[in-house]
ZAMARGU-4260 file (C-alpha; in steps of 0.2 Angstrom, whole numbers, plus 5000, padded with zeros to 4 digits):
<rodrens>
0) 4973/5083/4904 | 4966/5072/4890 | 4977/5058/4884 | 4981/5057/4866 | 4988/5039/4866
5) 4985/5023/4877 | 4998/5009/4878 | 5012/5002/4889 | 5030/5004/4893 | 5040/4989/4890
10) 5054/4988/4904 | 5062/4971/4901 | 5048/4959/4906 | 5039/4972/4915 | 5024/4980/4906
15) 5017/4997/4913 | 5001/5003/4906 | 5002/5021/4903 | 4993/5036/4895 | 5002/5049/4884
20) 4998/5067/4888 | 5004/5082/4879 | 5017/5091/4890 | 5017/5108/4881 | 5004/5119/4873
25) 5005/5133/4860 | 5000/5150/4865 | 5003/5158/4848 | 4988/5169/4841 | 4981/5162/4825
30) 4973/5172/4812 | 4960/5168/4799 | 4960/5173/4781 | 4947/5185/4775 | 4941/5195/4759
35) 4948/5213/4762 | 4933/5220/4752 | 4919/5214/4763 | 4928/5204/4777 | 4921/5187/4772
40) 4930/5172/4778 | 4941/5163/4765 | 4940/5144/4766 | 4949/5131/4756 | 4939/5117/4747
45) 4946/5100/4744 | 4943/5098/4725 | 4948/5083/4714 | 4959/5090/4700 | 4952/5076/4688
50) 4933/5080/4689 | 4934/5097/4698 | 4921/5092/4711 | 4923/5095/4730 | 4927/5079/4740
55) 4921/5076/4757 | 4934/5069/4771 | 4927/5051/4771 | 4931/5050/4753 | 4949/5056/4754
60) 4963/5043/4755 | 4982/5042/4755 | 4994/5039/4741 | 5013/5040/4738 | 5019/5051/4724
65) 5032/5042/4714 | 5047/5050/4705 | 5037/5051/4689 | 5022/5059/4697 | 5011/5044/4697
70) 5001/5040/4713 | 5002/5024/4722 | 4987/5021/4734 | 4990/5016/4752 | 4976/5010/4762
75) 4974/5009/4781 | 4974/4990/4780 | 4991/4991/4771 | 4999/5001/4785 | 4990/4990/4798
80) 4998/4974/4791 | 5016/4981/4793 | 5026/4973/4807 | 5026/4987/4820 | 5030/4980/4837
85) 5029/4997/4845 | 5011/5001/4839 | 5005/5001/4857 | 5021/5000/4866 | 5035/5011/4872
90) 5049/4999/4871 | 5064/5004/4881 | 5080/4999/4872 | 5094/5007/4882 | 5099/5018/4897
95) 5112/5031/4893 | 5119/5047/4901 | 5108/5062/4898 | 5122/5072/4890 | 5124/5059/4877
100) 5108/5065/4869 | 5111/5079/4856 | 5099/5093/4860 | 5096/5095/4841 | 5087/5078/4842
105) 5074/5084/4855 | 5056/5086/4848 | 5039/5086/4856 | 5037/5083/4875 | 5024/5072/4883
110) 5020/5066/4901 | 5017/5048/4904 | 5003/5044/4916 | 5001/5028/4925 | 4984/5020/4918
115) 4975/5013/4934 | 4980/5007/4951 | 4990/4991/4946 | 5001/5002/4935 | 5006/5013/4950
120) 5019/5001/4957 | 5029/4997/4941 | 5028/5015/4936 | 5035/5021/4953 | 5049/5008/4951
125) 5054/5014/4934 | 5054/5032/4940 | 5065/5029/4955 | 5077/5018/4945 | 5079/5033/4933
130) 5082/5045/4947 | 5095/5034/4956 | 5104/5030/4940 | 5104/5048/4934 | 5102/5041/4917
135) 5088/5043/4903 | 5080/5029/4894 | 5080/5028/4875 | 5064/5020/4868 | 5055/5017/4852
140) 5036/5020/4850 | 5024/5022/4836 | 5012/5038/4835 | 5002/5044/4821 | 5006/5030/4809
145) 5025/5031/4811 | 5038/5023/4822 | 5048/5036/4832 | 5062/5038/4844 | 5060/5044/4862
150) 5069/5049/4878 | 5062/5045/4895 | 5067/5056/4910 | 5060/5061/4927 | 5052/5078/4929
155) 5047/5080/4948 | 5037/5065/4951 | 5032/5061/4933 | 5040/5052/4919 | 5041/5063/4904
160) 5045/5058/4886 | 5054/5068/4873 | 5051/5063/4855 | 5068/5062/4847 | 5072/5064/4828
165) 5081/5050/4821 | 5100/5053/4819 | 5099/5053/4800 | 5086/5067/4801 | 5099/5079/4809
170) 5108/5089/4795 | 5127/5091/4796 | 5132/5109/4798 | 5142/5110/4782 | 5144/5128/4775
175) 5136/5136/4790 | 5152/5142/4800 | 5161/5158/4794 | 5172/5153/4779 | 5185/5167/4782
180) 5199/5166/4795 | 5195/5177/4810 | 5206/5181/4824 | 5199/5186/4841 | 5210/5196/4853
185) 5212/5192/4871 | 5205/5209/4876 | 5189/5205/4865 | 5187/5189/4874 | 5189/5197/4891
190) 5175/5210/4887 | 5164/5196/4881 | 5167/5187/4897 | 5163/5203/4907 | 5147/5205/4897
195) 5142/5187/4900 | 5146/5189/4919 | 5136/5205/4920 | 5120/5198/4911 | 5122/5183/4923
200) 5108/5170/4924 | 5089/5172/4924 | 5074/5161/4930 | 5066/5155/4914 | 5049/5157/4923
205) 5051/5176/4923 | 5052/5177/4904 | 5037/5180/4893 | 5031/5183/4875 | 5031/5202/4874
210) 5025/5201/4856 | 5010/5190/4860 | 5005/5202/4873 | 5006/5217/4862 | 4996/5208/4849
215) 4983/5204/4862 | 4982/5222/4868 | 4980/5228/4850 | 4966/5216/4846 | 4957/5221/4862
220) 4959/5240/4858 | 4952/5237/4840 | 4938/5226/4847 | 4932/5241/4858 | 4934/5253/4843
225) 4949/5262/4851 | 4964/5266/4840 | 4978/5254/4840 | 4992/5258/4853 | 5006/5268/4846
230) 5022/5258/4842 | 5036/5261/4854 | 5052/5267/4846 | 5063/5253/4841 | 5079/5251/4850
235) 5095/5256/4841 | 5106/5242/4835 | 5105/5228/4822 | 5117/5238/4810 | 5134/5234/4805
240) 5146/5233/4819 | 5161/5244/4815 | 5170/5243/4831 | 5168/5227/4840 | 5178/5233/4856
245) 5167/5248/4857 | 5151/5238/4855 | 5157/5226/4869 | 5162/5240/4881 | 5145/5249/4878
250) 5136/5233/4880 | 5144/5230/4897 | 5141/5248/4903 | 5123/5247/4897 | 5120/5230/4906
255) 5128/5237/4922 | 5117/5252/4922 | 5101/5242/4918 | 5105/5231/4934 | 5108/5247/4944
260) 5091/5254/4939 | 5082/5238/4942 | 5090/5237/4960 | 5085/5256/4963 | 5067/5253/4958
265) 5066/5238/4969 | 5062/5227/4954 | 5067/5209/4952 | 5085/5207/4945 | 5092/5191/4938
270) 5105/5183/4949 | 5122/5185/4943 | 5132/5169/4943 | 5151/5173/4943 | 5159/5163/4930
275) 5177/5157/4932 | 5189/5167/4921 | 5193/5157/4905 | 5211/5153/4903 | 5216/5150/4885
280) 5231/5141/4880 | 5239/5157/4875 | 5236/5165/4892 | 5242/5149/4900 | 5258/5149/4890
285) 5261/5167/4894 | 5259/5164/4913 | 5271/5149/4911 | 5284/5159/4902 | 5283/5173/4915
290) 5284/5160/4929 | 5299/5153/4921 | 5307/5170/4919 | 5304/5174/4937 | 5311/5158/4943
295) 5326/5160/4932 | 5329/5178/4939 | 5326/5172/4957 | 5338/5158/4954 | 5351/5170/4946
300) 5349/5182/4960 | 5351/5169/4974 | 5366/5162/4966 | 5374/5179/4964 | 5370/5183/4983
305) 5377/5166/4988 | 5393/5168/4977 | 5395/5185/4985 | 5393/5179/5002 | 5405/5164/4999
310) 5418/5176/4991 | 5416/5188/5006 | 5418/5174/5019 | 5433/5167/5009 | 5441/5184/5008
315) 5438/5187/5026 | 5445/5170/5031 | 5460/5173/5020 | 5463/5191/5027 | 5461/5184/5045
320) 5474/5170/5042 | 5486/5182/5034 | 5484/5195/5048 | 5486/5181/5061 | 5502/5175/5052
325) 5509/5193/5051 | 5505/5196/5069 | 5514/5179/5074 | 5529/5184/5064 | 5530/5201/5072
330) 5528/5194/5089 | 5541/5181/5086 | 5553/5195/5079 | 5550/5205/5095 | 5553/5190/5106
335) 5569/5186/5097 | 5575/5204/5098 | 5572/5205/5117 | 5580/5188/5119 | 5595/5194/5109
340) 5596/5210/5119 | 5595/5201/5136 | 5609/5189/5130 | 5620/5203/5124 | 5618/5212/5140
345) 5622/5197/5151 | 5637/5194/5141 | 5643/5212/5142 | 5640/5212/5161 | 5650/5195/5163
350) 5665/5203/5154 | 5665/5218/5165 | 5665/5207/5180 | 5680/5197/5174 | 5690/5212/5170
355) 5687/5220/5187 | 5693/5204/5195
</rodrens>
């Protein structure tokens, strides 16, 4: 791959000569402007608006347009005289966790290639240090006449750099969110979770640009003189959603049917990653309340049973004691009666004996 910039990475006192290579490429199909009447190519000419003459590229310079419309000429020497320490250096200023970088700041991606054999050792050192720290490097560099911000990270065995927008280039999302108060029901969230779960995950390598392929097929057909392919009927949808619940239910059903058809045809199906059920504060509160009620009912039932058992035991003990006492009294009464009867019998017998004598 052809390098677009040569310089060095400044890693403390270590300097690593590198080459900058584009990590991405644009596959969009470009069109030319033509004259519809005869198909002639339409070209733009650079014309001076003062004298009306066409100007060649070597004669074109730069200028800054002031608020009043006047032009302030800026030469290459003016720009070269500015203090720009990062003109040929990617200066690392910090190492931070990757999740501390806002994805909104991510811009063009580049690969950093070690320039020559001497650069291999410090390049590898920085790469392995980034791997072990699980952090990314924040750096400043200059490219195409302006200083930029960059993020260095490891991709396989290569150090990649993402250009970053400056923080003040990110707009605040004011006035973007819905201004009306909207209430989302738990059932709707459950269906949305089910739809996300059914769609699952997908390997990004398996995705491709369907529109670009259709454009290429159309161009190839027209180049051969064949009629353009007939457009496929557009899928339904895109209108106003009247019933959100019905739309979610139909989406879940369609996703499941699509997966089943793909499996039946033996095609590749995206792997479904089962997501943990989301628990909102409301659900958690409901579960807590239910748990408390269950615990209270259980405690009440247990207390009632315990009281019943205690009362039963107490009643049984009392009844037993009473019966025992009654039995004892009855036995004592019988014993006393027998004793009195014996005594009376003996006394009567003694009296008869004395009378006989």
